[in-house]
N, C-alpha and C positions, 0 to 999 in steps of 0.2 A: 434540660430541656428548656427553651425559651417559652414563657407563658404568654407574651405578647403575640397577637395575631395581626399580621400585617396586611390581612385581606380587607377589601372595601365593602361597606355596607351601602353603598350609593347604588342608584338604579343601573341596570345595565345599559351601557350606551348604545346607540343604534350605528355608530361609526367610529372607526379607528384607524390610524396609518397602519398599525401592526396589530394582529391578533395572535398571541402565543397559546398554544394548546398544550397544557400540562404544567404543574405547578411543583414538579420535582426540582432537583439541584440543577438540572440542565435548563429547564425552561427559565427559572429564576435568574441564572447566570446570563441567558441571552437578553432578558428583559434589563437587568442591571446595566450590561455592556451597551445596549442600544441607547439607553438614556446618557450614558457616558459619552456617546458620539453625537448627542445632540437630538436624537429622535424620542421625544417624551410622550408622544401621543401613542402609547403602548398599552395594550390591554392583555392581561394574563388570565386565562380560565383554567380553573383546576376542577375536576369532576367531584372530587372529595374535599380533603383538607390538603394544604400544602404539605409535601413530602410524604403523603400517606401511600403512595405506590410502591415503587422499589426502594426509593431513597431511604426512607426510615430504618430500613434493616441492614443497610450497607455497612460494611465493617469500618470504613473510614480510613483506610490506608491512603497515604499520599506519597507514592513512589516518585523519584525524580529523575529516573533515566529511562530512555527507550531506545529502541534499535536505530532509529533515525534522528538526525539532527533537528529536524523540525517538529518530530514528536517530542522530543526532549524539551525544547524550547517551551512547548505548549504545556507540559505538567510543571516545568520550572516557574512558568507564570503563575499557575494555579497556587502554588506554595507561597509565592510573593503576594499575591492578592489576599489569600486567607490570613496571612500574617498581620496585615494592616486593615481588614475589613471592619473589625470590631470598633476601631477608633473612628471610623467613618459613620457606621450605622448605629452604634450604641448598643448592638446586640452581640453577645459572645458567640463565637464559632467554634469553640472548643479545640482550636487548632493548636498544635505543639510540634515544634521540630525536635523530634527526639532521636533522630538518626535511625538507621536501618542496618542490620547484619543479615547477610546472606551466607549459609554455610554449604559446603559440598561434602558428600560422602564417597565420590568417585573420582579418578583422575579426568574422567571426560567432563564432569561437571566442573571441575576446577579449571579446566581449560575454558569452558565458558566464561567462568568468572574473571579469569585473566584478560579474556577479550573484552568482556565488559569494563574492567578497570582501563584498559587501553582506549576503549570508546570514550569513557569519561575524560580522559585527558584530552582527546581530540576535541570534545565538547566544552573544554575548559571548566569542568566539574571536578570536585574533589572527591577521591575514591581511593581507598588503602586496601591493599591486599593483607591478609590476615593467616597466621598459621592457626592451629586448633586451640592452642592455648591462649593467643591473643582475642581469638573469637570468644573464648569463655570469659576473658576479663571484661568484654563488652557485655556479655549476657550471662551472669554467673549461675543462673539457676538451671542452665543447660549442661547436659553431660555431652562429651566430645570425644569419647573414646573411639568412635567410628568416623570421626570427621577428618578429612584431608585438609581443609583450609576454609578460607571465606573471603569475603569483602565486606567493608565498612563505608556506608554512604552516609555522611553526617547530615546531609540536606533533607533526608526522608522525614515525613511527619505524619501526623495522625489528626483527625478532625471529627467533631460530632455532625453527622449528616444533617440531622433535623435543625440543629442550631444554625449550622452553616446555611442551609436553605432559607431559613427565616431572616438571617441577616442580609443575605442577597436580596431577598424580596423587600426588605425594608430599605436598603440602599436605592433599589429601583423605584420604590414608592415616594421616598423623598425627592427624587428627581423628577417626578411626575407620572410615572407609571401608574396604571390602576390595576388592581388584583382582585378576582372575583373567585370565591370557593363555591363549590357545590353547584357548578354550571357545567352541564354536560354537552358537549358538541355532539350533534347528530347528523350534521351535513356540511359539506364544503361547496360553495357556489363558484361558477367561473363563467367567462364569457369570452369566446374566440381564443381559447388556449391560455387565458390568463386568470388567476384567481380574483375573486372580488368580494369574499366574504364567507362568513360561517353562519350555519343555523344551529341554534342551541335550543335546549328544552325550556328556555325561559325567553326565547325571542332570538331575532337574527341581527348580525353585526355586519355592515359592510367594511371592507378592508382593502388596503392596497397590497399588503403582504400578509401571508399566513405562515406561521411557524409551528411545525409539528414536533413537539418535544414530549410525546405522550407516553414515553418509556415502552413498557411492553404492550400497550394498546397502540403503539405508533403504526403498526401494520393495518390495525383496523381503521385508524384515522386516515392513513394514506389511501385506503380503498375508497374512502367516502369522496376522494379527490381524483380518483383514477391513477393514483401514484403508487408505484411499487416500492415497499420498504421491506426488504427481506431480513426478517429476524424471526426467532423462536424462542420461546422461554423454556428454561431448564430450572430444575430444582437445585437450590443453592444452600449449603449447610455451614453452619458453625454453632458453637456453643460458648456460653459465658460462665466462668468458673466462680466459685466462692473466692474470697480473698485468701492468700496464703503468703507465708514469710518469703522475703526476697523480691516480691512484685511492688513496684513503686510507680509513681507517675512518670518519672524520667526515664523508665526501662525503654530501651529501643524496640523498634519493630523487630522481629525474628522471622526470617523466612527459611525453610529447610525443604527445597523444591524436590530433592531426592525422595523425601518423604510426604511430598504434596501438601505441605502444611505451612500455615503462617501463624504467628502469635503477637497479640497487640494487648497492652495493659488497658484494663477497664475497671475503675473503681476498686483497685486493690486486687482484682483476680485478672483472669486472661481471657481475652477473645481467642478461641482455637478454632480455626477454619482451614480451608484449603481448596484445592482444585483436583478431585479425583480423576483418574485417567478415563473412567467411562461415565459419563453423566446420565442423569434421568431426565429426559424431555418432559415438559409439562404439556398441558392440554394445546390444542391447535390455536395459532395465534387469532384466528377469527372466531374463537369461542372462549376467550378469557372472560371469566365472570364478571359481572357488575351488579352490585357494588363489591369491590374488593379493597376495602380501605383499613389500612393498619392491619392487614390480615396475613396469616402464615398458613403453610401446609401442615399436614400431619408428620409428626416426628418418624424418623426411619433410621434407626440406630443400626440396622444391618448394613444400609447403604454407607453410614458414616463410619463404620468399623475400620475401614482401611486409613482413615484420617486419624481416628482415635488410637489406633494401635501405634502410629508413627508418633504421635503427640506424646504418648506415654514413654516412648523409647527416648525422645528428645528431651523432655522435661519430667524426670522421674517422679518430681513432688506431686504430679497430677494423680498419680496412683492413690494417694491419700487426700485428695481434695475433692469437694462436692461440685456439682454442677448446679447453677442456678436457673440456666434457661437454655433450650435448645431451639435454635431458629432454623427453620426451613422456608426460606423466602424465595419465590421465583424471581428469576431475572432474565432479562432478554439477551441473546447471543446472535451474532451475525456469521454468515457461513465462512469468513476468512479471519474471525477474531479482531477484527479493527471496527472501530464504531463508524456511524454513518453520519455524514455532514454534507449540508450543501443544498442547492437549489435543484428541485426535481426536474429532470429533462422532459417529462410529460406535461407539466403545467408551470408556466411561468409565474414567479414570485411566490411560489409554494416551497417552503425551505423545510428541511428535516434535520433534527439533531437527536439521535436515538440509537439504541443498539450498543451499549457501552461496555458489554462483556466484563462486568464486575470491576472496571477501573473508572466508573463514573465520577467517584469523588475526586480522584487524583486529576482526571481530564477536565472537569466541568469549568474550571475557571478559564483555562486556555480555549477549550472548545467553545464556550459561550462567547467569548472575545472574538474569536476566529469566525464564528457563524454571524455575529453581529457586524463585523467589518465586511463580510461578504454581502450581507443585505444592503448596507449603506452604500459601499462601494461599487457594487454591481459585479464583483469578481473577487477570488480569494486574494488575500494581501500576502500570503506566504505559501509554502508548498503543503497542499492538503491532499496530494494525489492518493495516498495510501487509504485515506477515511472518505474521499469523495463518492457521494452516493452513485454518481456515473460510472463507478467501476462494476456495477451490476446491471444485468439486463432483466426483462420481464421473466424470463424462464428461471431466474434465481429466486422468485417468489413462490414457487411450487411448494405447497405445504409438506407433501410427502417427502420431498427431497431435503427441506429444512429440518424436518424431524430427525431424519437420520444422520444428518451432517452435524447438528448441534450436540449430538451424544460424544462427538470427538473434540469439538471445539473448546469446551470448558477445560479440558485436561491439558490443552496447549499452553496455558499460562505457566505451567511448571514443568513441562516437558523439556528436555534439552533441546534447543532450536537447532538441530542438525542442519548442516549444508544441504540444499537441495531437498529438504524434507517435503514429501508429498502428502496430500490429504489421502486417507485410504476409505473414508466412508462416502456413501452416496455416489458411487462410481461403478461402471463408467457412465459418462454422462453424454456430451456431444461427441459424435464420431465422424471421421471423415469418410468418404466413400471407400477408401482403401484400407480402412482400420483392420478389417479381417486379414488382409495380405500382410500387413505389419505384424499382427498377432502371430501368423504362421511363421514369420521370420525371426521370432522370439524377441520383439522389441519389448522395452521397458517402457511404460507411459507415464508421463507427467500430464499435469493439468493446467491450462490457462484459459481464463474465461469460459470454463466449462469444457473446453476442447480436450480430448485424449490426443496427446502428441507423443511421438516416439522421442525418447531421451537419448537412447542408445540400443544398440542390437547386441545381444549376448549370443555366443555360438549355440547352435542347436544342440539341445540335449543338456545344457547347463542352465542353472536358475538365473532369471533375468532380475531377481529382486536386488534392491540396494542394500548393502550392508553399511548402515551409517557410521561415519566416523569424522574426527576433526582432521585426519590424515588422508592420505590417498585412498579413496574408496575403492571397492571391487571392480567397478565397471571402468575405471580409468584406463586400463589397458585396451579394452575394446573400442572406447572412444578414441584412443590415441591411433588405432589402425584405420578408423574412418577418417581421421584427419589426414593421415599419410595418404590414403587412397585419393583423397580429394585434391590433395597437392600433386600427385602423381598421374592419376588416371582420371576417373570420373565417378561422381557419387550422386545419387537421386535422394532428395529430401522431400518428405510430404509436408508442405507449408501450407496446408489448407486453412489454418487457423488464422492466417492474415485477416485483418479487417479490410473490408473491400466496398468502396462507395463509388457510385457515378454522380457527378454534378452535370446537369443538362440544363440548357437554356441559352437564349440569344445573348445572354450577359454573362455567361459562366467564365469567360476569360476575366473581365472586368472584376468579378466576384472574388476570384482566386487571386489575382493581383493584389488586392486589398488585404486577403487573408494569409497569403504565403510571403515568406522572405525572399525567394527567388523569384526570378522572372520566368512566368509560365506562358508567356505570349510566344510560344514555340511552334514549329510545323506540326502538323498532324503526323503521328507516328513517332514523336519524341518524348523522352522521359525526362523528369527533372526531380532532383533531390531537394526537399526545402523544409524549413521550419515553419511552424505555425506559432506565433507569440500572442501574448496578452498586451495590455496597455502599459505594463511595467517594462516590456521588452524582454521578457523572459519566457520560457518554453511551455506552451500547452500540448504541442505534439511535434513530431518529425514524421514526414510522410514522402512517399514517391507519387508525383503526379505525371500522368501520362496522357496526352491530348490524343483522343481517339477519333474525333471529328472536329469540324470548325466550332460546333456548339456543345462539345461533350468531353468531359475528363474522367479518367479512371484514377481514383485516390487509394492508395494501398498504405496501410498502417500496421502497426503491431496488434496482436490478438486482444490484448487486455483493454485496449482503449476505444473499443467500438462506440459504446454509449457516449462517452466524453468527447470524441472527435465529432460525432454527428451533432451533438448539442453545441459545441463551439463553432462548427461550420455554419450551422442554420442561425444561429444568433447573430452571427458577424456578416452575414451576406447583406451589403449595404440596402437600405429600404429602397424600393422602387425597382430593383434589378431583377430581370428574369433569369433566375438560377435555382433549380430545385435539386435537391439531395435525395438519392435513393440508396439503400442499403443493400449490397447485393453479395454480401459475405457468404451466405449459405448457398447461394447458387453457382459459385465458382470453386472448384478444387485449385490447388496451386502446387506445382511440382517444381522444386529447383534442381537443374541439371548442372552440376558444378564440377569443374576440373579441365586440365588441358586437353582431355579428350571429349569434352562435351560436344564440341563441334562436329567430331567424327560420329558421335553416337546419334546425334540428331539428324545428320545429313543422311544416315541410313534410313530414315523415317520419312523425310520430306522432300519435295522438289524445290523448296525455297533456297535461295543462294545465301549461305550463312557466312560467306567470307568476310573478312574485316572491312573491304572496301564496300561490299553491298550492304552489310548489315553491321555498322559500327557500334561502339558501346553507347548505350542510352537510347537505342532505337528499339521500337516496339511495334510488331506486325502481326496480323493474322497469317498463320501458316498450317499446313497440313501435317499432321503426325498420324501416319497410318490411314485409317478411314476417318479420323476425327480432324476438326478444324478448331484450333486453338489460337489464343493471343500469346506470342513470344516476345518477351521484354529481356533484352541483354543488358543485365545488371546483376549484381553480387553483393552478397553480406559475408562472404567468407575470403574475398580477395583473390579469387580465381577467375579465369575465363568461364562464363556461364550464361544460362538463360532461366529465367522463371517463366513456367508455362501456365497460363491461366485458362482452366479447362471447364467447360460446362459440366456440371455434377454428373448428368447421365452418361458423359464420355470418360468419366475419370478412370474407371477400373480398367478399360479397354487401353488407354494412353499409359497409364502406369505398368501394365503388362507388357506393353509393347517396349516401353523403355528399358525395363529389365531384361527383356528377351535380347533386343537388339544390342544391348550394352554388353552381353557376355563376351563379345569379341574385343572389347576395349577395357576389360577388367572393371565392370560397373560393380558397386556396392550401394547398399542403402545405408543412410546415414541419419543420426538424431540431432535433437537441439543441443546436446552437450557438446559435439563436436562443432556445431554453428558457434557457439558461444566462445570456444576456444579460439577459432579461427578469426573471428570478428575482432577478438582482443588483440591477437598478433597484428592485425591489420589496423587497429586503433579506431575501428568504427564504433560510434557512440549508441547507446540505447536510451530510449525514453523511460523515465522513472529512475534511471540510475545517474547516468552522466547529464541527461537532459530532463531538467525539472523546472517548475515555476519558481525556483530559487537561483536559476543560472541564465544567462543570455549567451548568444552566439559568440560574444566576445570571451567570456570565461572558457566556453566549451571549444574554442577554436574553430568555429564553423561560420566566420565572417564571408567565407568564399561562397556559401549558400545565401547570401544576402545581396540584394540588388541596391546597394548603397551607392554604387556608381552611376546610377541612373537617377532621374528625377521622379520616379514613380514612388508613390507613397504606400506604406503598408502598415498595417495594425503593429504598434510597438516601435516603429522606426525612430521618433522622436527620443524615446526613452533609451533605445539601443545606441543612437549616435552619442547621446549624452554619456553613457557607459563607456563607449569606445573613446571619448575625448578624455574622460577621467582616468582611464586605465583600468584594467581588471585588478581586483583584490585577491582573486583567486584564478589559477590557470590549471587546465586539464593537461595532464601528461600521460604518456604511455611508459610503462616499465617492465623489465624482465628481472626476476631475481638471479642473483649471481650463483646461487647454489641451486642445484636440482632437487635437493631433498625437501625442503619445506613445501607444504601444500597450502595455498591461499584461497579464500572463498569471497573475499570483498567484505569491506568494513574495518579492516586492519588500520591501525595508526601507521602514519608516515612521519618519519624524523629526517630533518634536514641538518646536517652538521651536528647531530646529537640532540636537536631541539624539536618538539612536536611542531609539525608544519603541515599536516594535512591528512587525509583518509582515503582509502582505497574505495572506489565505487563498484568496480567489477574485478574478477579475477578468476583464472582458470588455468589448467595445465595446457601449455602450449607445445603439441608434439614437435613442431617444426624447429621451434627455438630451444627445445630440450629443458625447458623449466617453466615455472609458472609465470604467467604474464597477467597484465591488467592495465586499468586505467585509474587515475587518481586525481583528486583535486589537491593542489598544493597552496600555501598562503604563508604570508610573513606574519610573525607573531604580533607585531604592532598593528597588523590591518592596513598596512600601506599598499599602494599599487605595486605590483611586481612586474617585473620586464622579463623577455625571453633570456637576456644574459643573468639575470638573478636566478632563474630556474637552473640554467646550465651550469652556474659556478658552484652549485652546492654538491655535497656528498650525501647520499639517501639511503635510508635503511627502512624497513617495515617491521613492525611488531607483530610476530606471529605466535599466538597464544603465550606472550610472556617472553619469547626469545626474538632477539633482533637479527635480521639479516640484510646484507647490503643489496641494493637494487641498482641497476642502471636505468637512468631516466632519459626519456626523450620527447621533444615536442613534435617530432614526425613519427610516421608508424614505423614500427620495428620490423615488420615485413614488407618487402617490395615497396620501399618509399616512393619509387618513381611510377608506380602503377604499370609497369611493363606486363605484368602477368595478366591483367584484366582488360587491356587494350590491344592485345596482340591478335 
């Protein structure tokens, strides 16, 4: 441990450009990177000593691969930073690139590891598949009789968390940051929705920016500012053994996820820890004790037994090895196992970096840089969608809900990441008005932004539970029936979870013309599909905008992006314009009525003229449905004739019942989101968070038709977008169908062009109409050069599915109904 204290003994200043709350590895990393970007008037406040909260008892693993490319780049940067930090700061970090071995006890786990290896190839990382004997050569002290195989990641490393924190703090201080220990923040001040300082037990500090890096205290600190930081602590366990033969400083990290355990060398012995399936939530996040400095909780060998039993199986020498120390240190976890980063939507210039779910050491370097870039630049510099604080709403801060959810979250680290896996704890949560009807029809429910949504409907009398697997899961046959019915008759989908906003005011049109890529100066009753970009010309969201009056628009977006969309729109309404945004998500149910018989069904319930001439595609009007008055918008996300009905919540049950009763004459069925996913992929429709992210623009995504570049109307991101178009895309989105109906794809698979790694699948599903798996993928040239449509068409393509390659047919046009005849008739 470093003995030098990098904290300041100078008087507490009364003003700073930035105040960072929390002196763990995240707070010091943010301070370090802010100074690297030229912001040196930085004050960091720690209530105890640096690293004395959660950081000091972290295991110090630095893994190098994550499920997404953006997440992988983030942790890769951490390793790069840690390897050179000592030479800059003069303080050791304890970082060592020792490599990592992960082993599999089952074929299902080995399939996951083969997928991981293919992902590594897509990201340009070194990763080697191992058989049991090769795994033992990398890690000789383990027994491998029950091992199927494994992978070797030479880039993995380990670090000393306390030393690393001190080194980051020293680097920040050398560049001008001021660090104060034993200063407790007791209040956050603001004016007109913008933070302007903090109150401490030793005086107040004015600040332009406040950053909450308070670890498991971050929820408390957020509450001081009126900001929701949904996290909850859980007890987290590991032991440190006495030294024993075969353990040396170059020994790799070993992960045995089927046994819930990991192993890391420390002073000739092993750190033995893990992620048990059922965790122990700690105290309520609003009652974490203070002081709690370099503190641990009581030993719990009974709870640790599942980890210890598996450790003894994997490393037999542990049976004869003593234990030096039992660590039970609480750590904070979030509701979805992703950390929290970004500017709080409730309070301008109040940023959060917290809830790192036991991967804080690996993430800290990259997360600190990303948050610093966000602070300085005013927006993220890369895709941080999965960790953005705006993915949560206020209801996610409910402590009772968090307590029950966190018991499941910790174990997700080492559970097989099954396709379509759903959380089981703290549910049901948000329910649409017709949830009870869906239950009676034997729906399987998934969850998005807390909404309970029908994934599929099982036949009455059969279990609607998902039987997870890497192959074709048990529900596929039922989803296929829903797809076929939608293509041939009519299906009703409950899509109430859509995010829905109203922008109202005399300048609503002008505001949306700036925020949206498409031209929204349309007639009342017209709908427009459009993107919303950032200044880099890449996606912040994609939405449908409907003009409902001369000064009002209805904006519809995906379920998961409610808080993000609202924040983006409100921040980007040009100053001085009269345009106010309202969230109407919970006041409107949405029913999708889709299929070639949808007009017939609706005509039975309404006096409105639904003919193609009177009610063309992209038209939206209020119509009667039975006794109810609803907004009907002729639009589709499944590639068929159809309408989305926006129904006041109090009329929802009646409208839904009317649709199902009247639809009996036309072969009506109820459908779920799995069928929607399959059909939107056959049609090549994009989804935000997968095909559309802050890493991609309309050029790469093939959506320039939804941009008003042929006009002289300026919009946010236009300049950057035109530059990208002029340079040519280095990635292009393509549709594909697998030539063989047998393999099952889920997204994330490696794409090969002429046998060379050249892309990655963003989304995939079974397409019943095409009789095989379909999907969307970004492809690129290995040298990073711009690629043309001819380059795309000239290649022969395959996808790597769990280690086996399968040929696919690629197209730049939709695979299903490329001329849109089905939706415009």
